[in-house]
C-alpha positions as CSV (number, residue, x, y, z in Angstrom):
1,M,0.0,0.0,0.0
2,G,2.8,2.4,0.9
3,T,4.4,2.1,-2.6
4,T,1.1,2.8,-4.2
5,L,0.7,6.0,-2.2
6,L,4.2,7.1,-3.2
7,V,3.5,6.3,-6.8
8,L,0.3,8.4,-6.6
9,A,2.1,11.4,-4.9
10,A,4.9,11.5,-7.5
11,P,2.7,12.1,-10.6
12,I,0.7,14.7,-8.7
13,S,3.8,16.6,-8.1
14,L,5.3,15.9,-11.6
15,G,2.1,16.8,-13.4
16,G,1.9,20.0,-11.3
17,A,5.4,20.9,-12.3
18,I,4.8,20.4,-16.0
19,F,1.6,22.4,-15.9
20,H,3.0,25.1,-13.6
21,G,6.2,25.5,-15.5
22,Y,4.9,25.3,-19.1
23,V,1.3,26.2,-19.4
24,D,0.9,28.6,-16.4
25,G,4.5,29.8,-17.0
26,K,3.6,31.2,-20.4
27,I,0.6,33.0,-19.0
28,Y,2.5,34.3,-16.0
29,M,5.5,35.5,-18.0
30,G,3.1,37.4,-20.4
31,N,1.4,39.1,-17.4
32,V,4.7,40.0,-15.7
33,K,6.4,41.3,-18.9
34,G,3.3,43.3,-19.7
35,S,3.2,44.9,-16.2
36,N,4.8,48.2,-15.1
37,L,7.1,46.4,-12.6
38,L,10.7,47.3,-12.7
39,P,12.9,45.0,-14.8
40,L,14.7,43.6,-11.7
41,T,11.3,42.9,-10.0
42,Q,10.0,41.2,-13.1
43,S,13.1,38.9,-13.2
44,L,12.9,38.1,-9.5
45,S,9.2,37.3,-9.9
46,L,9.9,35.0,-12.8
47,I,12.6,33.2,-10.9
48,S,10.3,32.8,-7.9
49,W,7.6,31.3,-10.2
50,Q,10.0,28.8,-11.8
51,M,11.6,27.9,-8.4
52,F,8.2,26.5,-7.4
53,T,8.2,24.5,-10.6
54,V,11.7,23.1,-9.6
55,S,10.4,22.3,-6.2
56,L,7.4,20.3,-7.6
57,M,9.8,18.5,-10.0
58,T,12.3,17.6,-7.3
59,S,9.5,16.3,-5.1
60,G,8.0,14.1,-7.8
61,V,11.4,12.6,-8.8
62,T,12.4,12.0,-5.2
63,L,9.1,10.2,-4.4
64,L,9.4,8.1,-7.5
65,C,12.9,7.1,-6.6
66,V,11.8,6.1,-3.1
67,A,8.9,4.1,-4.5
68,M,11.3,2.2,-6.7
69,D,13.9,1.7,-4.0
70,P,12.5,1.9,-0.4
71,K,16.0,2.0,1.0
72,L,16.2,5.6,-0.2
73,A,13.3,6.7,2.1
74,L,15.5,9.0,4.1
75,L,15.8,11.2,0.9
76,S,12.0,12.0,1.0
77,Y,11.9,13.6,4.5
78,P,13.2,17.0,3.5
79,V,11.0,17.0,0.3
80,L,7.9,16.0,2.3
81,L,8.6,18.5,5.0
82,G,9.1,21.2,2.4
83,N,5.8,20.4,0.8
84,G,4.0,20.5,4.1
85,M,5.6,23.8,5.0
86,G,4.8,25.2,1.6
87,A,1.1,24.2,2.0
88,A,1.2,25.9,5.5
89,L,2.7,29.0,3.9
90,F,0.0,29.2,1.3
91,L,-2.6,28.8,4.1
92,W,-1.0,31.5,6.3
93,I,-0.6,34.0,3.5
94,G,-4.1,33.2,2.2
95,L,-5.6,33.9,5.7
96,S,-3.5,37.1,6.0
97,G,-5.5,39.0,3.4
98,H,-4.6,37.1,0.2
99,A,-7.6,34.8,-0.1
100,T,-7.2,34.6,-3.9
101,L,-4.4,32.0,-3.2
102,F,-7.1,29.5,-2.2
103,R,-8.3,29.5,-5.8
104,L,-4.8,28.4,-7.0
105,P,-3.8,24.7,-6.9
106,G,-0.4,25.3,-5.2
107,M,-1.5,24.7,-1.6
108,Y,-3.6,21.6,-2.6
109,L,-0.8,20.1,-4.7
110,M,1.8,20.5,-1.9
111,L,-0.6,19.2,0.8
112,L,-1.6,16.2,-1.2
113,T,2.0,15.4,-2.1
114,A,3.0,15.7,1.6
115,V,0.2,13.6,3.0
116,L,0.4,10.8,0.4
117,G,4.2,10.8,0.6
118,W,4.1,10.6,4.5
119,L,1.5,7.8,4.4
120,G,3.4,5.9,1.7
121,L,6.8,5.9,3.4
122,P,8.2,2.5,4.2
123,S,8.2,1.6,7.9
């Protein structure tokens, strides 16, 4: 059962990375480039956006590796903790006056990845 949960968590994260990085990335880049933000602010915003994509990709690949070789389970702890903390950050900022974050999938992707990953870890 544990391996199944890890195998479910991995594509959630990997699919999120592909969608976030490619599809949403194009939309986001167009919006940022069309804004009146300073060039440095635009660049930092785009880096932040793609760092979330990198985080999703790293999580998915790590969980897939652990599913294939349970002896690597220790590798998943920082990834799962990062996903849990990321979901908590989305929640905290959302509750602090940025409720539009609740309409975005980021918190849900990270929470689902963290929960399925924790439940799927080998004993």
